[in-house]
Steps between C-alpha positions, in 0.01 A plus 500: 500500500660336198762719335550457127828389350498803270472736798788339689720482194443871444611572856828310467604594146679826432415717197818397320471190288697206636544659845333361810495671838392213720405151391570347842300191586384661825354809332350307211351245738598203282729198535748326272235231449268757347784657300588158360136417422468831320815440296379151409165637383668764284800310360466130578813517719511493882819706538601316818874459563524130595616409850568856623353581843542778762749443782245615761125542531307808395752635250337690215688658211410663169720696266725507196786254476866526415601164352814307593637183336776323688645163587407382847862505618554865397359746753697792358236565235238546772710781644520668160121480475452681831716783372305509172146494639311819580302586811173307515602239244522125559815301428409177320782243490482192278761233577597174334421312822391538862774317691733797569394837640525821296340725763520551876509742792757749368330535163160537665628777724671678211189472279281624784724804555480582129120491505465188287160352573572126500692212345362197317735208442441211264776332693630493858569746781659467845504686837124465506455575871701821475311611188170438676618721785579776249144469371633526146271306262667206330332226298715202399492142376710364786706586807855371551791593733777539242591740220724494195752758383484868391586448133233743376487324164122508460285749310253768605194638317461208260193285424469193725335161478424368849342157484325590176382842623641801315618801701658821372607828654199731534253216561302511822531249781227430754582285802323382814465185712398295194806586292597732216327600176659697216295733279632671187482881514277516193242274669510659844192726491278229351627235742437725800154593378407135441643387835285753685195378312590144606536617861158670492344184357663283767374737771149464357530120512615513863198711591267250333666214688436685825134521398487120466516461123687187389827551315387265223196718436708819507750360252238325288665160532 
C-alpha cells in the first residue's frame, strides 16, 4: 500500500509550528538523494556539503545543527561547541582546510555522553578507528592522524559558507552513506513532503521495471 506524503508528514510533525518530533531518514523511508532532489526541485539548489562523507557504513543522521567556524589547527573551538549544543542536536564544524584534525575520540565520547546526535566536519578528524568503535556518527571531509592546538579562537552559532553551501544554526542536516544535505528550517516541511513523493514515484518505477517495462518508456525518453 502506498502511503501519501501528507499522511506521513502529519505523523512526524508536532502541533507547534516549527517543531518536529521525528524526521529521521529511517522513519521517513527516504534517503539524502531524495532529500537533495526535493530541495533542487523546490529551490534550484542541491544543498549537498561537498566532499563530506560518513566514517563508517550505515550511519544515518537528521536534526538541527549548531554551527562552528574555526581554523583547522584550532580544536579548542570544537570543544566549546560540544558544551554549547543541546541533546539531539548536530555539531556542524566548518574549517579553513582539511589537513589538521579538529575532532577525535575524546570529543566523540564527550559529545555522546551529552546526548549530542552527531558531528559533521567540513574539515578533518582523527582517531577514526576509536570513533567507529564508539558508534558515534561522524561525517568529515578527511581523516588525518594529527591535531592542532586548543586556542578556542573560532566562533559558534554564526552563518557558514562551506564550499558555496550556506549553513546556519537551526538548519537541518540529513546524512547517510551518500553524504550530507542541509535544509533550511523554513523549507523543511515542504522538502520532506516532496522527498516522500519522489520516493513513492521511484518505487512505482521499480515495480514497472520488475514487470518488464523499459526504463526509456517509463521515463518517456
